[in-house]
N, C-alpha and C positions, 0 to 999 in steps of 0.2 A: 081566789086564795093567794095570799103573796108567796114567794119561793120560799122564805122562811118558816112559814106557818102548815107547809105541807104535812099531813100525816100519810106514813109509809107501812105497808104490810110486814108485820115484823119478821117473818120467816124469809121471804125473798130478801127483804133489806139486810138481814145478818149474813145471808150467803153472798150478797152484793158486797158486803163491808169485808168479808172474808178475802173475795176474790181479788179484790181490789188492795189488799193490804202490801203486797210487794213494792206495788207503784207507790203507795202513800209513803211507806216506812223510807224508801230513798229518795223520794221528794223533799219529805220534810227534814229529814237528816242534815240534806243539801243546805234547803233554806236557812235551817237554825246556824249553820256556818257561815253561810252568806250575810248574816245580819249579827253574827258576834261581834259585840262592843259597838254596836250602832244603835243610835235612840231615833235616827229620824232616816226616812226613806230619801236616798240622796242619789246621785249618778252612779256612784261605785255599786249601791245597793242594787239599782236597776240592771246594771252591766251583769251583774253575780246572777240576779234573777233571769236575765235572758238566757244565760248560760246552762242554769238549770232546766227551764222550759225545754230547750232545743234538745239538750240529753236527755229528758222524758219522753223525746218522740213526740212533742206537740206539733213539731215542724216548725222551720224557719217564718214561713210567713203570718200562721197563725199567733207564734210567739211576738212578733214585731206588733199585730194589732194590739195584744194583750198589753204589751210595754207602753204601747202610746195610748193607751186608754188609762194606765195607771199615771202616766207622766202628766197627762192633762189635769187629774185628780190632784197630783202632787203641785202642779201650778194654779189651780183654784183653791185650793185649801191652803195653800203657803206651807202649811205644815203636816207632814202625815208621819206618825212615829211608826217605828219597824214593828210596833205590838199590833198596829192596827192591818198590817200587810196581809195576814191571811185571810181575813174577813172582806178585804177590797179585791185580793185574787178571786176569792169565791163568788162575789158579786160580779166582778168582770168575765170570768169564764161563763158563769149561768148568763149574763147577758148576750154573750157571744153565742152559744148554744141555742138561746131564746130566737135568735133571729132566723133559724132555719126553723122550716114550718112544723116538721113531726118532731116527735119524742115526747110525748106527752102521755101515750098509753102505756096501761098496766096489764091488759088482758091480751091472751092469743084470741083474737076475734077477725071475723072478716065481714066485708059488706053485704048486708041483707040480699041485696038485689043483684049480686054476681054468684052464679052457681051453673058449674063448678066454677071456684076461684082458682085459678091456674097461677103458680108460682114457678117460673123457670130458675134454677140456681146454677150460677157460674161461678168459677174461680180456680186456682190452678190445684194441681194435685197436692195433697200434704198439708191444705192449710184448715183440714177437719169439715171438708165440704159433706160428704157422705153423713158423718158424724150429726152433724147440725142438721141434714135433713130427715134423718131418724128423729132426733130429739124434738124436730118441729113436729114430727108427724104423732108423735105420743103428747104434746102437748094441744095439737089442735084436736086429737082424740079425746085426750081430757075434758077438753073444753066442749063436748060433744057433737064434733063434727065428724061426719064419714068422709076418711081420707084414702086417696089411690096415689101409690109412688109410681113413678115411670124411670125405667134404667136406661136413658137415653146416652151415658156415657158409654158407649160399645166400643171405646179405643181400647179400655183395659178390662179383661176378663176379671180382674180383682174388684174394680168397681161395681160389676154387676152383683159378683158374690157379697161383697159387704152391704150393698142395699138390700140385698134377698136376706141377709142376717138381721140387718134393722127391722125389714117388714116383719120377720117372723118374732121378733121381740116386743115390736110394738103392737102386734096383729091387726094389721092393715095389708089390703090386696096390694101386689105389684104387678106390673105388666114388663115384660122384658122380651129381649130376643138373643140370638148368639151373638157373641163378640164379634166385631167388624160390621155387624146390621148397620143399615141407613138409621142414624138417629131420628131424623125426622120421621120415619117409619114408626119407630118405637112411639113415639110423641104422639102420633096420630093414633094409634092401636090406645095408647094408653087413654087419651081424652073418649075415644068411641066408648072405651070400657066403663069409664067415669060416667059418661052421660046415661048408658045402660043402667048402672047401679045406682043412678041418682045421689053420686057422691057431692060431697059440697067444696071439698079442698083437692086439688090436684098439685101435686110436687114432681116436678120433672128436673131429674139430673143431668147435665151434660157434662160433655169433654172438657177434661182439664189440663188444658194443654195452651201454651201461647206463643209458641215458636214462631209460629207463623199469623199474623195477625189478621192478616187479610182473609187467609183459611178460615180462622175463627170465625171472623165476621160473615163471611159466606155461610158457613154451617149455622149459626146460630138465625141469621135473617131465614133460611131455609126452614129449619125447626119451626119457628114462628109463623112462617107462611102456610105452612102444612098444617099447624095447629088450629090456624083460624078458619080453615074448612070444616072444622066440627064446632069450634066455639068462635064466633066471628072476632069479638075483641080480646081474644088470648094473645101472650100471657098477659095477666092482670099485674104481676108484679116480676121483674126481673131482679133477684137476689143475688149480690156479689156477696161471697164469703172472704174475708181475709184473716190471717192469723196475726193477731194483736202483737205475738211476741217477736215477730220480726220486725218491728218498728218501720224504719224509712222503707223497708222493702215492701210492706203492706202499701205504702203510698205508692210506689211505683207500680205494682199491680193494678191498684186501683186507676192509675193513669191509664194504663194499658188497655184495662176492661171497659173503661167509661169511652175509650177511643174505639172500641171493637164493636160495642153495643149499647144499646139505651139502658143502662142500669138504673132504676129506680128506687133502691134500697140495698142497704148493707147489713151484714151480719159479721160483727169482729169476735174471733174465738180466741180460746187460750189465755183471757187475760188474767187468770188466776196462777200463771206460773212465770210471770215476767212483772219487770219493774218498768214496761214500756206501755202502761195503760193510758198514758196521754196521748196516744195514738188515735184514740176515740174522738178525743177534742179536736184536734187537726184535721183528721179526715173529714169530720162533720162540716168544719168551717171552710175547708178549701176546696171540697168538691160539692158542697151544698145540695148533698144528697143523703137524706135521711139515714142515719143508723137505726135498724128496724129491731135487732137481736144481738144481744151479746152472752157470749160462752163465759160462765164465771167459775166453772168447776167441770170435772169428770162424769159426775151424775148424771142420770137421764133427766132430772128435774132441774139441772143447773144451766140450761139454755133460758134466758130471760127476756122479756119484751123490754128493750132499751126506753127507760125513762130517764130524761136528763136532769130532772129534778133530782131524782133517787142517786144518782150517779155522782152529780156534784157534792150532794149531801153526803156521800160514802167516801168520797176523795178528801175532803175537807174536815171529816169527823175527829 
């Protein structure tokens, strides 16, 4: 099915449209100013567009890729009207995201041959990590899976307490120990409990500190090794949670965490409260790590499986 002929589920799409409203409004008001009085796409329009994309936190490298693609089209077509710029941008950003393998799912599901499916969640404090775990547990449970949570962020008492609140709210079991316990020990106990309970999905929270990259790397490596004593190929996903509202800071965190551990997918949160939604495009492109989930609101239902086609459609709607 072509990009422009896709049919999206209305309720989820409405939430996404609303969640990206600030980004879209800011982007298109700047774009309108950039092409005011211009009838064709020329160097000045492209310079202005470059500035708009960078200020929307798409990132410099990704912005230059998009501009280069548009320059080629200007060169090939000889004349491109500014009225076509919206469509061209939409096509080129969709094309860029289509080069990344994932991003076409619409449901919360796990591979049938992985049980329990183990997700290790990483990310600095304050990005919405615990909330994302809670909402993820809710969505998986709603999809019919048995879920177990593991409170392996033993560095902060608040992290254990917050995860307990989410476990109670969602109605799923949680495995925890005292603050200061060995995170790997908590992860081990969680997987043993999950296997005993015949659980489908295990979500492990881990410490959200980055002040010592080597320490973090060693800790996460140990957690992985210990989990593999129970489930040989765990974790199946290492999910990095990033706060979309921090823009370039999210890029920096992605850089730090991908250097510290093998991140397999991303969740970008808090997109509803910011005009920096372009960060999803830039991070997807620059790190070539699929964005798997996005947070587009505060409600328990407002964590969505990221679908690049829906995202671009909402961005340019």
